[in-house]
C-alpha positions as CSV (number, residue, x, y, z in Angstrom):
1,M,114.7,87.3,130.9
2,G,111.5,89.3,131.0
3,R,109.2,90.6,128.3
4,V,108.0,94.2,128.1
5,E,105.5,96.1,125.9
6,L,106.5,99.1,123.8
7,I,104.4,101.8,122.3
8,L,105.8,102.7,118.9
9,T,104.5,105.9,117.3
10,T,104.6,106.8,113.6
11,N,102.8,108.5,110.7
12,P,99.2,107.3,110.6
13,G,98.9,104.9,107.6
14,I,102.2,103.0,108.0
15,E,101.5,101.0,111.2
16,D,102.0,97.7,109.3
17,I,105.5,98.8,108.2
18,V,106.4,99.5,111.9
19,A,105.0,96.1,113.0
20,G,107.0,94.4,110.2
21,E,110.2,96.2,111.0
22,A,109.8,95.5,114.8
23,A,109.2,91.8,114.1
24,A,112.3,91.6,111.8
25,K,114.7,93.6,114.0
26,L,113.4,93.0,117.5
27,A,111.7,89.6,117.1
28,A,108.7,91.6,118.4
29,E,105.2,90.1,118.9
30,L,102.4,92.3,117.7
31,V,99.9,93.3,120.5
32,E,97.9,96.1,118.8
33,A,98.1,98.1,115.6
34,R,95.1,100.2,114.7
35,E,95.2,101.4,111.1
36,G,95.3,105.2,110.8
37,H,96.1,105.8,114.5
38,G,99.9,106.1,114.2
39,R,100.5,103.8,117.1
40,V,101.7,100.2,117.4
41,V,102.1,98.2,120.6
42,V,104.5,95.3,120.5
43,R,105.9,92.8,123.1
44,V,109.7,92.2,123.1
45,D,112.4,90.6,125.2
46,E,114.1,93.1,127.5
47,D,117.5,92.2,126.1
48,K,116.3,93.5,122.7
49,L,115.6,97.0,123.9
50,Y,118.9,98.3,122.8
51,L,117.9,97.5,119.2
52,V,115.0,99.9,119.3
53,E,117.2,102.7,118.1
54,E,117.7,100.8,114.8
55,L,114.0,101.2,113.9
56,R,113.7,103.5,110.9
57,S,109.9,103.7,110.7
58,I,109.1,105.2,114.1
59,H,108.8,108.6,115.6
60,R,109.0,107.6,119.3
61,A,109.4,104.4,121.4
62,R,107.9,104.2,124.9
63,L,108.1,101.5,127.5
64,L,104.5,100.8,128.4
65,L,103.8,100.6,132.1
66,A,100.1,100.6,132.4
67,R,96.8,100.8,130.4
68,G,93.3,101.4,131.6
69,S,89.9,103.0,131.0
70,V,89.0,106.6,131.9
71,C,85.7,108.4,131.5
72,A,85.2,112.0,130.2
73,A,83.9,113.6,133.3
74,R,86.2,115.8,135.3
75,S,86.0,113.5,138.3
76,C,87.7,110.9,136.2
77,L,91.0,112.6,136.7
78,D,91.1,110.5,139.8
79,E,91.3,107.4,137.5
80,V,94.3,108.9,135.8
81,Y,95.9,109.6,139.1
82,R,95.4,105.9,140.3
83,L,96.6,104.5,137.0
84,V,99.9,106.5,137.2
85,L,100.2,105.8,141.0
86,E,100.0,102.0,140.4
87,S,102.0,101.9,137.2
88,G,105.4,101.2,138.8
89,V,106.8,104.5,137.5
90,E,108.9,104.9,140.6
91,D,111.1,102.0,139.5
92,Y,112.5,104.3,136.8
93,L,113.4,107.2,139.1
94,T,116.3,107.8,141.5
95,P,116.8,110.5,144.2
96,D,119.1,112.3,141.8
97,S,116.9,112.1,138.7
98,S,114.4,114.7,137.5
99,F,111.1,114.0,135.6
100,A,108.5,115.7,133.5
101,V,105.1,114.5,132.3
102,R,104.2,114.8,128.7
103,V,100.5,114.4,127.8
104,T,98.7,113.5,124.6
105,R,95.0,113.9,124.7
106,A,92.4,113.2,122.0
107,G,88.6,113.1,122.2
108,S,86.0,115.0,124.2
109,H,86.8,115.4,127.9
110,E,85.8,117.8,130.7
111,Y,89.5,118.2,131.5
112,T,92.5,119.5,129.6
113,S,95.9,118.2,128.9
114,L,97.2,120.5,131.6
115,D,94.8,118.9,134.1
116,I,96.1,115.5,133.2
117,A,99.7,116.6,133.5
118,R,99.0,118.1,137.0
119,V,97.4,114.9,138.5
120,A,99.9,112.6,136.8
121,G,102.8,114.6,138.1
122,D,101.3,114.4,141.6
123,A,100.9,110.7,141.2
124,V,104.5,110.2,140.2
125,I,105.8,112.1,143.2
126,E,103.5,110.2,145.6
127,A,104.5,106.8,144.1
128,A,108.2,107.6,144.6
129,R,107.6,108.9,148.1
130,R,105.4,106.0,149.2
131,R,107.5,103.2,147.8
132,R,111.0,104.5,147.4
133,G,111.2,107.1,150.2
134,F,112.2,110.2,148.2
135,R,110.5,113.1,146.3
136,P,111.6,113.3,142.7
137,R,112.5,116.7,141.3
138,V,110.3,118.2,138.5
139,D,112.2,119.6,135.5
140,L,110.0,120.6,132.6
141,D,112.8,121.7,130.3
142,Y,115.6,119.1,130.7
143,P,114.1,116.1,132.5
144,S,116.2,112.9,132.9
145,V,113.0,110.8,132.8
146,I,109.9,111.6,130.7
147,V,106.6,110.0,131.8
148,A,104.2,110.0,128.9
149,V,100.5,109.9,129.6
150,D,98.1,109.3,126.7
151,V,94.4,109.8,127.0
152,V,92.6,108.9,123.8
153,N,88.8,108.9,124.1
154,E,88.2,106.5,127.0
155,E,91.6,104.8,127.0
156,A,94.7,105.8,129.0
157,A,98.3,104.7,128.9
158,V,101.3,105.4,131.0
159,S,104.8,104.9,129.6
160,I,108.4,106.0,129.8
161,E,110.0,107.7,126.7
162,L,113.0,105.8,125.6
163,G,114.4,108.5,123.3
164,G,113.9,111.7,125.3
165,D,111.9,114.7,124.0
166,L,113.2,114.7,120.5
167,S,111.2,112.6,118.0
168,W,113.3,109.9,116.4
169,H,112.2,110.9,112.9
170,R,114.4,114.0,113.3
171,R,117.4,112.0,112.2
172,G,120.7,113.4,113.2
173,Y,121.8,113.5,109.5
174,R,119.2,116.2,108.6
175,I,121.7,119.1,108.5
176,Y,120.1,120.6,105.4
177,D,116.4,120.9,105.7
178,H,114.6,121.1,102.3
179,P,111.5,123.4,102.5
180,A,109.2,120.6,101.5
181,A,111.1,117.7,103.1
182,L,109.7,114.2,103.4
183,K,109.8,112.7,106.9
184,P,112.4,109.9,107.0
185,T,109.7,107.5,108.4
186,L,107.7,107.9,105.2
187,A,110.8,107.7,103.0
188,Y,111.6,104.3,104.7
189,A,108.0,103.1,104.3
190,M,108.0,104.0,100.6
191,I,111.2,102.1,100.1
192,M,109.7,99.1,101.8
193,L,106.4,99.4,99.8
194,S,108.3,99.7,96.5
195,G,109.4,96.1,96.9
196,A,113.1,97.0,96.6
197,V,115.6,94.4,97.8
198,D,119.3,94.7,98.6
199,G,121.2,95.1,95.4
200,D,118.6,96.9,93.5
201,H,119.5,100.2,92.0
202,I,117.3,102.8,93.7
203,M,116.8,106.3,92.4
204,D,115.1,109.5,93.6
205,P,115.0,111.8,90.5
206,M,113.5,114.7,92.5
207,C,115.5,114.1,95.7
208,G,115.5,117.5,97.4
209,G,117.5,117.1,100.6
210,G,118.2,113.5,99.9
211,T,116.0,111.8,102.5
212,V,114.9,108.9,100.3
213,A,118.4,108.4,99.0
214,V,119.9,108.4,102.5
215,E,117.3,106.0,103.9
216,A,117.8,103.7,101.0
217,A,121.6,103.6,101.5
218,L,121.1,103.0,105.3
219,T,118.6,100.2,104.6
220,F,120.4,98.3,101.8
221,E,124.1,97.9,102.1
222,S,124.6,96.6,98.5
223,S,122.2,98.8,96.6
224,P,123.6,101.6,94.3
225,V,121.6,104.7,95.1
226,T,121.2,107.8,92.8
227,C,120.0,111.2,94.1
228,M,119.0,113.7,91.4
229,D,117.5,117.2,91.6
230,K,117.5,120.1,89.2
231,N,118.4,122.6,91.9
232,P,122.1,122.6,92.6
233,R,121.5,124.0,96.1
234,H,119.4,121.0,97.1
235,I,122.0,118.6,95.7
236,R,124.6,120.3,97.9
237,G,122.3,120.0,100.8
238,A,121.6,116.3,100.0
239,M,125.4,115.7,99.9
240,M,125.7,117.3,103.4
241,N,123.0,115.1,104.8
242,A,124.5,112.0,103.2
243,A,127.9,112.8,104.6
244,A,126.4,113.3,108.1
245,A,124.7,109.9,107.8
246,L,128.1,108.3,106.7
247,V,126.7,107.1,103.4
248,G,127.9,109.9,101.1
249,S,130.3,107.7,99.3
250,R,127.5,105.2,98.4
251,I,125.2,107.7,96.7
252,R,125.6,109.1,93.2
253,F,124.5,112.8,93.1
254,L,123.3,114.4,89.9
255,V,122.0,117.9,89.0
256,G,119.3,117.0,86.5
257,D,115.7,117.4,85.4
258,A,113.3,114.5,86.1
259,T,111.4,115.4,83.0
260,R,114.4,114.4,81.0
261,L,115.2,111.3,83.1
262,S,116.3,109.1,80.3
263,S,119.0,111.5,79.2
264,Y,120.8,111.0,82.6
265,I,120.4,107.3,83.2
266,D,119.8,104.2,81.0
267,S,118.0,102.0,83.5
268,V,117.1,101.7,87.2
269,D,115.4,99.0,89.2
270,V,113.2,101.2,91.5
271,V,112.3,104.9,91.6
272,V,111.1,106.2,94.9
273,S,110.2,109.9,95.0
274,N,108.4,112.8,96.7
275,P,107.6,115.0,93.7
276,P,106.4,118.6,94.1
277,Y,102.9,118.9,95.5
278,G,102.1,122.3,94.1
279,I,101.0,123.3,97.6
280,R,104.2,124.4,99.3
281,M,106.1,124.7,96.1
282,G,105.1,125.6,92.5
283,S,101.6,125.6,91.1
284,P,99.2,122.6,90.7
285,S,98.9,123.0,86.9
286,K,102.7,123.1,86.4
287,V,103.1,120.1,88.8
288,R,100.6,118.1,86.7
289,R,102.7,118.8,83.6
290,V,105.8,117.6,85.5
291,Y,104.0,114.4,86.5
292,E,103.0,113.7,82.9
293,V,106.4,114.0,81.4
294,F,108.1,112.3,84.4
295,V,105.8,109.2,84.1
296,D,106.7,108.9,80.4
297,E,110.4,109.3,81.1
298,A,110.2,106.7,84.0
299,A,108.6,104.2,81.6
300,R,111.8,104.4,79.6
301,V,114.2,103.5,82.4
302,V,112.4,101.8,85.3
303,R,112.7,98.0,85.3
304,K,110.7,97.1,88.4
305,R,108.6,99.7,90.1
306,I,108.0,103.3,91.1
307,A,106.7,104.5,94.4
308,V,105.5,108.1,94.6
309,I,103.8,110.1,97.4
310,T,101.3,112.8,96.3
311,P,98.1,114.6,97.3
312,E,97.2,114.5,93.6
313,Y,96.6,110.7,93.9
314,G,93.4,110.5,91.8
315,Y,95.1,112.4,89.0
316,F,98.4,110.5,89.3
317,R,96.7,107.1,89.4
318,R,94.7,107.9,86.2
319,L,97.8,109.2,84.6
320,L,99.7,106.0,85.3
321,E,96.9,103.8,84.1
322,S,96.5,105.8,80.9
323,R,100.2,105.4,80.2
324,G,100.0,101.6,80.6
325,W,101.4,101.3,84.2
326,K,99.8,98.8,86.6
327,V,99.1,100.3,90.0
328,V,99.9,97.5,92.5
329,H,99.5,99.3,95.8
330,E,98.0,102.5,97.1
331,R,97.4,103.8,100.6
332,R,96.6,107.1,102.5
333,V,99.1,108.4,105.0
334,A,99.5,111.5,107.2
335,H,102.3,113.9,106.4
336,G,102.0,116.9,108.7
337,N,98.6,118.4,108.0
338,L,98.3,116.8,104.6
339,Y,97.0,113.3,103.7
340,P,98.7,112.2,100.5
341,H,98.7,108.7,99.0
342,I,101.6,106.5,98.4
343,I,101.2,104.9,95.0
344,V,103.3,102.0,93.8
345,A,103.2,101.0,90.1
346,E,104.9,98.7,87.6
347,P,105.6,99.5,84.0
348,G,103.3,97.9,81.5
């Protein structure tokens, strides 16, 4: 039984969550995790690869074939060519399969992503011709094999996409897409950071399309989960998403206002929520007022912790502390083109 290396991509800021989940579910050995880079490299047994699809904290999983150094000069495209040519990529192709090269480039280089894709594609074809005796077919739209080439500053990596072109964070249950939806990867990370354990009652009182609630139900088999939102349309959408994820019967859905939380529920172990930012929805001044009343209401019902993601992190942290909450964890994450903080706090 051999061991292979995987590149697992995610939201920058939750690399440790990915490493922990991979260790727990795949018995993975951590090779590299650079904070804020959104990429984790792990080593796993080949017979554990089928479990990769169980990871809830990742966007993509790639089978790492080769890594090397490249310079920024245009002549260094030859280094990319050699790296791909010697990577063993031909072992993952057949005469009947098609392939495409997908490139990620970051940093200052005298060549473009298109240049990298061109030379990498040539190298794939030459590797298959030289060692396997056939010329693989290129299909940029519906390839059967995707060769990923990452060039980040002076580092390059060649890998095979395990999940195809569609990012794994686009969960199949996302039938209803809330206009300010939280990525499932971040929802999962928040649940983990909240310290919730199986059996805890977990609630999202501003649940939108139900991403947090669905991820909680998928993560903890014995936990009661409550999904509440004041917009009936969002609750209907959340119910659709939960049904698609086959957890609809395990989630309680409520139409209700988070600023009157204690009138809907007596107590809850953990609250995990993505409240309005005031950027895509609402106005910042109104959002701050919602935060104030919500924090006071949460103090009446929360037994263990709350975990909230917000770009108003300075204000929200001061608000919590002024109301007697103890902030036990805070971190910056990337969510699209925003960089909110996840804040975890315990009632005083």
